[in-house]
C-alpha positions as CSV (number, residue, x, y, z in Angstrom):
1,X,59.8,-46.8,19.3
2,X,62.9,-44.7,18.3
3,X,64.6,-44.4,15.0
4,X,67.9,-45.4,14.5
5,X,70.6,-43.3,12.2
6,X,72.4,-45.3,9.7
7,X,75.1,-44.1,6.4
8,X,74.2,-45.0,3.2
9,X,76.6,-47.4,1.4
10,X,74.6,-47.2,-2.0
11,X,71.9,-45.5,-3.8
12,X,68.5,-46.0,-1.5
13,X,65.4,-45.0,-3.5
14,X,62.9,-42.8,-1.6
15,X,65.6,-42.4,1.2
16,X,68.8,-41.5,-0.2
17,X,72.1,-41.2,-1.9
18,X,75.0,-42.7,-1.0
19,X,77.4,-41.2,2.0
20,X,74.1,-39.3,3.5
21,X,72.5,-39.7,7.1
22,X,69.3,-41.1,7.6
23,X,67.2,-42.0,10.1
24,X,65.1,-45.2,9.5
25,X,63.0,-47.4,11.9
26,X,65.5,-49.8,13.1
27,X,63.5,-53.3,12.1
28,X,64.2,-51.5,8.5
29,X,67.9,-51.0,9.0
30,X,68.3,-54.8,11.3
31,X,66.0,-56.1,8.7
32,X,67.5,-54.7,5.1
33,X,70.1,-51.9,4.7
34,X,72.6,-53.7,7.1
35,X,72.4,-57.1,5.8
36,X,72.2,-56.3,2.5
37,X,75.0,-53.7,2.8
38,X,72.6,-50.7,1.6
39,X,73.9,-49.5,5.0
40,X,76.5,-49.1,8.2
41,X,75.6,-48.2,11.7
42,X,76.2,-44.1,12.0
43,X,78.5,-44.4,14.5
44,X,80.8,-41.4,16.1
45,X,83.7,-42.9,14.8
46,X,81.8,-43.9,11.0
47,X,80.6,-40.4,10.6
48,X,83.8,-39.0,10.8
49,X,85.7,-41.5,8.9
50,X,82.5,-40.1,6.4
51,X,83.5,-37.0,7.0
52,X,87.6,-37.4,6.2
53,X,86.6,-39.1,2.9
54,X,84.4,-36.2,2.1
55,X,86.8,-34.0,2.8
56,X,89.5,-35.9,0.6
57,X,86.5,-36.3,-2.7
58,X,86.5,-32.3,-2.3
59,X,90.4,-31.8,-2.7
60,X,90.7,-34.4,-5.6
61,X,87.7,-32.7,-7.1
62,X,89.3,-29.0,-6.8
63,X,92.7,-30.5,-7.5
64,X,91.5,-31.7,-10.6
65,X,90.1,-29.0,-11.6
66,X,92.7,-26.8,-11.3
67,X,95.1,-29.4,-13.1
68,X,92.3,-29.1,-16.1
69,X,92.1,-25.0,-15.8
70,X,96.6,-25.4,-15.8
71,X,95.7,-27.6,-19.0
72,X,93.4,-25.5,-20.6
73,X,95.7,-22.5,-20.5
74,X,98.1,-24.6,-22.4
75,X,95.9,-25.3,-25.1
76,X,94.6,-21.5,-25.2
77,X,94.9,-20.3,-29.5
78,X,96.6,-23.9,-30.6
79,X,95.4,-24.6,-34.1
80,X,96.1,-27.8,-36.2
81,X,96.4,-28.1,-40.1
82,X,96.1,-31.0,-42.1
83,X,96.3,-31.1,-45.6
84,X,94.5,-33.7,-46.7
85,X,93.2,-34.7,-50.1
86,X,90.1,-33.7,-51.2
87,X,87.4,-33.9,-54.4
88,X,84.1,-32.1,-56.1
89,X,82.4,-30.2,-53.7
90,X,85.6,-30.1,-51.5
91,X,84.8,-33.9,-49.9
92,X,88.0,-35.5,-48.5
93,X,88.8,-39.0,-49.3
94,X,88.9,-40.1,-45.6
95,X,88.3,-38.3,-43.1
96,X,89.6,-36.8,-39.9
97,X,88.7,-38.0,-36.8
98,X,89.0,-38.0,-33.5
99,X,92.4,-39.6,-33.0
100,X,94.0,-38.0,-36.0
101,X,93.3,-35.0,-33.8
102,X,94.4,-36.2,-30.5
103,X,97.6,-37.4,-32.7
104,X,98.6,-34.0,-33.7
105,X,98.5,-32.2,-30.7
106,X,101.0,-35.1,-29.2
107,X,103.1,-33.2,-31.7
108,X,102.3,-30.0,-30.3
109,X,104.9,-30.0,-26.9
110,X,102.3,-30.0,-24.3
111,X,103.2,-31.2,-21.0
112,X,100.2,-33.6,-21.4
113,X,98.6,-35.9,-23.7
114,X,95.8,-35.7,-25.1
115,X,93.2,-38.6,-24.9
116,X,90.7,-39.5,-28.2
117,X,87.8,-39.6,-25.9
118,X,88.6,-36.0,-24.8
119,X,88.3,-34.8,-28.6
120,X,84.5,-33.8,-28.6
121,X,84.3,-34.3,-32.2
122,X,80.8,-36.2,-32.7
123,X,81.5,-36.8,-36.6
124,X,84.7,-37.3,-38.1
125,X,85.6,-34.0,-40.2
126,X,84.9,-35.0,-43.8
127,X,84.9,-31.4,-46.0
128,X,88.0,-29.4,-46.4
129,X,87.6,-25.8,-44.0
130,X,87.9,-24.5,-40.6
131,X,86.1,-26.2,-37.7
132,X,86.4,-25.8,-33.7
133,X,86.7,-28.6,-31.4
134,X,86.3,-28.8,-28.0
135,X,88.7,-30.6,-25.8
136,X,86.7,-32.1,-22.3
137,X,89.4,-32.1,-19.5
138,X,86.8,-31.8,-17.0
139,X,83.3,-31.6,-16.6
140,X,83.8,-27.4,-16.4
141,X,86.8,-27.1,-18.1
142,X,86.3,-27.5,-22.3
143,X,88.5,-25.5,-24.2
144,X,88.3,-25.2,-27.9
145,X,91.1,-24.9,-30.8
146,X,90.6,-24.3,-33.9
147,X,91.1,-27.5,-37.4
148,X,92.0,-26.3,-40.7
149,X,91.8,-29.0,-43.1
150,X,93.0,-27.6,-46.5
151,X,93.7,-29.1,-49.8
152,X,97.3,-30.6,-50.8
153,X,98.5,-30.5,-53.8
């Protein structure tokens, strides 16, 4: 019996990931993959549609990467200074969070807003000093900014 080709819509263990064109037994396709919506037939029109979709996704990914690189170049050399009250051993009364850094970045005149979730600060800053904080603009683009925390009078 001849295998049939299907295009996977969802990840199927030991078969493939979404968008993969795989050859399976006709009964497996007819009785399992197609009725459950895990795949659809690999007709010429569907294969063309899949190629168009892949090209659109690649173009969008490239555009997002280039936009992130442009934003990263705008952030080069950005340095933020926070004046904070501090007690003994340079410990702050309070802390500086990723939201504080994102708000201060909005005041820097950038042509885009930095979301607080992009600020890669695992724990709030709780002491005086100079910190290097990465900003996640894209999976491959992570510019770093300097954050100075100095004692206020």
